[in-house]
N, C-alpha and C positions, 0 to 999 in steps of 0.2 A: 413487472415494472417497476422502474426506476426508484430508488427513497434516497430521502438526505436523514441526516442519521448528526441527532447534535447532542454528545455528551459533558455533560460538567458536573466537576468537582474542586469544591474550593479549597478543599484538607490538600491532593496531591499535588510535589513540587516536581521541580524538573527532571529530579533525581530517581525516585521512584518513575515517577513516564519513562528515562532512558534506563533505567533495570525490564520497566517492563517489553519495552520492545528489545531486550536483550533476550529476552525471556522465550518472548513469541516468534521471533524472528520477523515478522512480518514481508520484511524488506529483503530477507535473502528467502524464502518463501511467502509469496504474495497468498492472500488467503481467495480462495476462486467465487467470484463476484463483488469483491470489492475494487471499488471503479477509484476513486482519489481522500487520504485521508491527507488532514490539515491541524494540525492542534499548538495551541497558545495559550501562553501565560498573562494574568490581571497582573495588574501593577499591584493589586494586593494578595496573589498567591492564586496558586486557584489553576486548574489544566480546563478550556473550553477543547472541544478537538468537534471538525466538523464532516462526517462522511457520506458517500454514495456509494452507494451496493446496488446491484443489478436488480436486488429482488431482498423483501423483507426477509424471506428464505433465506438466503446465502447471509445476512447479515446477521439474524438467532443461528446458524448456523454453526458461522466465527464465534460466535458470542458463548455458547455454550458448550465448543470444543475448545477454543483456544484462551479467551479473553477471560472469561470466569476464571477456568483451572489457577492458570496463573494469576490475575490479580485476587485470590484464594491461597497462594504457596507465598504468597510477599506480604500474605497481611494488608492489603490496602480496602478501600472502604470503596464499594461500586460506584460509579458514579450514579448521576438523575439523566434521563437520556428524553428523549421526544423525536416521534418519529414521521417526514411530512411524506409524501408522495412526490416525484421531484418532476415540476408543472416547467421551466427548461432551464436548460446547461451548456454552456459555453465555456469551451477548451480553446487558450489561443496559445500561439504561439509560441509564448515565454515559459507556457508550461513546460517545454522539454526540458527545462535547464530542472527540472525537478523531479523528473520520471527516473524511479528505479530502475537502476542497471542490473540487464539480466545475468543470471548465473548460467548461461550455455556452454557449452562448452567452442574453445573458438572453432571457425571453417577452418576444416586442413585448407592446404593451399594448392593453387588450381598449378595442375604439373603445367611444363612446358612442352607449350605443341611442336609435333612434330616437324620435323623441316620437307616437302616433298621432295622427293628424289626425283629424275629426268633431266630433258633436255630442256637451254633457255630459250627462251625462242627472240627472237629476232630483230 
């Protein structure tokens, strides 16, 4: 079951968040089960994150194997977390502007088709 995870930390700065993004590399190597990640900062500072995951297990795996080790390495305080089952989710066409570009290899160019030999019909 998909879940919504809301993270909040009144002390995390934009600089710390950007350093965390670089350390974890989730845009270059997305976490299995992650559907969407949205982060914003309040007027008084502090981060607020909304994630949707395919399952609580996928979220827990990411937190244990990538997020918390990176936060500990950076000496960052763990955020508060609230998790809810997703009741409804919609993605609209405008979401395409925010999709992470795949790091896959470019496809090989197709070879030109050989021209058929033979007589022309009149």
